[in-house]
N, C-alpha and C positions, 0 to 999 in steps of 0.2 A: 337596358331593355325595360319595357313597361310591365306593369302587372298583368298576369293572365286573368281570364274571365272567372276562373274558379276562386281566386283570391279576392277579386273585386266583389263577387257575389257574397262571399263570406263576410267581408267588411260591411257590405250593405245590410246584411241580416243583423250584425252586431249594432250598427248605427240605428236601425229601426227599433231594436229592443231598448237601446240606451235612451232614445228620445221619445219613447212611447207615451210617457206621462208629462211631456213638456207642455208648458202653457204658451199661448201666443202673446208673449211679452217682449218688449224692446230689449230687455237685458239678456234674453236668451237668443236673440236673432243672430248676433255675430258668432257666438260659439257654435250654434247650429250649423251655419254655413261653412265655418272652418272645418268642422268635423265631416261635413258632407264632402268637401273637396279632398279630404284625407282618404276617403274611400278609394279614390282614383290615383293616390300616390302624390297628390299635390300638397306639400307641407311648407313651402317657402313663400316668398313675397312675389312670385310670378303672378299671383292672382290678386288683383286689386278689388276691393269690395266697394259696392255702391249701395247704400241702404236707402230705401224709399218705402214709405208706408203706403203700399198699394193694396187694394182689395179685389183687383181684377186684372186679367191679362191685358185688357184694353188700355189700362192706364200705363202699364209697362211698355206697351207698344208705342204709346204716345211719346215716350221719352226717346225712342229710336229716331224720330224725325229730326232730332237735333244732331245726330251722329253722321259723319261723313261715310260714304259707302264702304271705304276700306276698313272701317271700324265696326261695321254691323256684325252682330253675333249670328251664329247659326240657330241658336235656341234662345227662347225666353222662358225662364222657369220661375214660377211663384209657388209658395207653399205656406200653409197656415199651421204647420206642425202636425197636421193630421192627414192632409191630402196634398199631392203635387199636381200642378197643371203645367204641362210642357207644350209650348208652341214651337213647331218646326217651321222656321220662316221660309225655307225654300219651297215647301209644299203647301203651307197654310194649315197643315194638320195640327190638331190639338189632342194631346193624350192626357188623360186624367187617371190617377191611381192613388190608393191609400199608402200611407207611410209604411205599413206592414208589408206591402207588396213591392217595395222599391227594388229588392233583389231580382224581381222578374223583369224589370225595365231598365237595368243598368246599361244595356247596350245603346239606349237613347243618348247616353252621356259618354260614349266611347271616345269622343274627341278629347275629353279631359285626360284620358289615360294614354293618348297618343295614337288611338286607332282612327283610321280614316272612315268617313261615311262611305258605305259601299256604293260603288259606281257600277250599275248593271247595264252592260252594253250588249246590243245584239251583234254577234260576230259570226262569221262563217266557221264551220268546223276546221280543226287543224288539217292542213294539207301541205303540199310541197313547199309553199311559201314559208310556212312555219318552220319546216325543216331547214330551209335556207337561212332563216334567221338564227337557227341553232348552230349554224356552221361556225360562227365566230366563237361560240362557247366551246364547240368541239375542238377547234384549232388551239384555243388557249389551254384547254385541259391536256391535250396531247403534248403541247410544248412544255408543260409543267412536269411531264413524266408520267401522267396518268393515261395509259393507252391500252391497246389490245382488247381482249374480251370484256374487261371491266368497263372500259370506256364505252363500248358499243351498247352494253346492257344499260348503263347509266343513261345514255342518250335516249334509248327506247323508252325507258321509264319516264323520263322527263317529258317526252313527246306525248306519252299516254296521259300524263297529268295535265298538259295543256289541252288535250282533246277533252278530257273529263271536265275541265273548267268551262270549255266552250259549249259543250253539249248537255250540260245539266246533270252529269253523273255525280259531280261534286256539288253539294249544297252547303251553304248558300252560293250564289253565283260568284265566280272568281275566287273560290275558297283557297285554292293552291297559291295563286298570285298574292292574295292577301297574307297568307302564312309567310311566304318568302319576304314580302315587303315589311310586314309588321313584326315578325318574330325572329329575324336574323340581323346580325350586325351589318351596318353599312359597308364595312371593309371586307365582308365576305369571310371573316375568320372562323365563324361557326356554321357556315352554310353546309359544309360536308356532313357534320354530325346531325344537323337539323334535318337534312334530307333523309339521312339514315333513319331518323325517328319516324318521319312520314311513311317511308317505305315499309317499316316494320308494322305500323298501324294498318296500312293498306293490306298487309298480308295476314292480319289477325281478325277473325270474325268478331263482330260487336260483342257477343256474349262472352267471349274469352278475354276481353281487354281488361286491363287494370281498372278497378273502380275509381281510382284517384287520377285517372288520365286527364290531362289538360283539356278543357272543354273545346277549345278551338281545334286542337289536334284530333279529339275524339269525333268530330263531325265528319271526318273523311270516311266514306263508305268502304266496306270490305270489298276487295277485288278478287273474285274467285279465279283460280288458275295458278300458274307458277311464275308469273311475271315478277313478283316481288319476293319470291321465296329465297333466292340466293343472297347470301351476305357478301356485299362487295367491299373491296378495300376502300378506306376513307379517302375522298378526294379533298384536296386543298384548294380553296377558292380565293380570289382577290376581289378588290372593289370592282374592277372592270368585268370580271367574270360574273359576278352577281348582277351587275347592270345588264350584261348580255342576256342572262336568263330572264330578268324582268322585261326586257325589250321583246323577248320572244313570246311572253305570256299574252 
């Protein structure tokens, strides 16, 4: 599993303090970028470095003309050790910030930690079609021995989460789907406990939550009422069951 946002922010703060007095010298460029990638948990040779003495984003963008489309990056980042300038190629947007404020902008670089760029889609609210898509998951859970009252409550909770994703109750958009996709194992082995975490958070008012709560988990809004009050038996999921849930989202 990748690093959570709390850990990434902590690493970014330490990075900013460590490099606060750095000079814009060639000898420091490579260590600077190695340390930068380590913020996001990249410490091996998966990252190839390409050093070019550029003084503007325009020069960096000029280099891209020589790359085939499949190799084009999502971001172009330049830094003079004091300020970052990030160009988001998909939108043409440019974001600038000081080194000291890197921790406030780490989500720009989420792809380095394995997080996907959020895809905000206009969708209809959850309806009977969504319930039909959940049928495959319902049948798989029942076949595994998870049935009766616990199964029905679990499915109602999941349907609510889909509804909250589609109608803006959960922010940012698709927060629940992103949590399942990004924070659970592909084989579904930890999906049951992870859902239990989400349900517990949804049943806890924001001011009563642990101060060290994972940032991505803490973004879920408190749901008043008793929908998430009951503690359910833990369900065991498989790869196919996890995919069924993601398909329904």
